[in-house]
N, C-alpha and C positions, 0 to 999 in steps of 0.2 A: 518413857513409854508408858502408856496408860493401859491398865488391865481391867477387864470387867468380868463379873461373876455371872455365869448363866444359871438357869433354874435348877441345874443338877449339882451346883456347887463347884463347877470347874471354872478355872480362869482362862480367859482368852484375850488376845490383843483387841483393843477397841476398834470399832468400825472406822473411825477417823484415821487411825494408824494404818489399817489394812488398805484403805483407799489411797493414802499418801504413798505407801510402800508399793502398791500396784502401779501407780503413775510413775514412780521412780524406775521400777523395773521395765515398764513399757518404753520409757525414754532411753534407757540404757540399751535395750534390745534394738531400738530403732537406730541408735548410733552405731552399734555393732554391725547391723545389717548394711548400713551405708558404707562403713569401712570395708567390709568384705566385698561389696559390689565394686567399690572404687579400686581395690587391689586385685581381685580375682575375676572380676567381670560378673555379668548377670546371666550367664548361661553355662551349661556343662562344658568342661574343658575337652571332653572326648567327642560328644555327639551334638553339641550346641542346643540341647533341650533347655527349656526355661522352667520346667516343672519339677517340683520336689528336690530342690538343690540342697546339697550337704557339703560341708567343708571336710576334705579328706587329706590325711598326711601321706606324702609320697615316699617317705623313708621306711615304711612298713613297721614302725614302732607302734605298739599298741596305743591307740590314741585315746586321750581323755576327752570326754564331752567338753566342747569349747566353752560351754556356759559355766563349767566348774573351774576352768583354767583361769589363772590370774590375768588381769588385763595386760600387764606388761609382757608376760610370757605369750599371751595370745597374739599381741601385735607383732612381737618378734617372730613368732612362728609363721605368720602370714607374710611379713615383709622379707623373710629369709628365703622365700620360695620353696618352703617345705610343705606347702599346702596347695591344693587345687579345689575347685568347686566342681562337684559331680552330681548328676541326677541320681535318683534312687537306683535305676537299672544299672548304670555304669559303676556306682559305688558298690553295689552287691557283687557285680562281676569282678571288680578290682580286688575285693577281699577274697573271693573264691580263687582267683588266679594266684594271688600272693600266698594264700594258705595251702592250696592243694598242688600248685605247680611250682611254687617257689620262684616266680618270675620277678625281675626287677621292673621298676615303674615304666620304663620306655617300652619294654616287651608287653607289659600289661595293656598299655594304651593301644598298641598296635593290634593286639588280639581282640580287644573289646571293639575297636573300630570295625574290624573285619566282621565280627559276629553281629554287631549292631545292624549292619546292612542286611544281613540274612534275616534277623529277627524283625526289624522294623521296616525294612525295604530301603532302597536307595534314597539319598537325600534330595 
C-alpha cells in the first residue's frame, strides 16, 4: 500500500489505492445485490414495494449490518431462510411489532399487511 503525506504532515492512502479500493467495493456490492435479488426477490416480502429495500432477519435476533457480516455467514443467513427483503415502511413496522408486541414473524407479517392497506390503500 502506498502512503502519501499531505501538506499538514498527515499520511493518507494514495489516490490510486483509493480508486482501486472503491472499484473493488463497488464490484463486491453489485455481487451482493445480485445474490440478494436472486434469493429474496426484488420486492418487499410483505407489500411488494420495490422502494428502499432492506434485508431483515425473521428470527428477531439483533441483526448485524449485512455489510459487516462475513461473506460465508451472510450467504448462509440468506439461504437458510432466516432473512426476507422488506421496504423501509414494513421493516420499521416489523421491528415495532417485535419489540413492543412480542409477536412472532408470521403474526408480524399478517398485522403489517392489514395495516399497510389502511395506510397505503388497497393494492
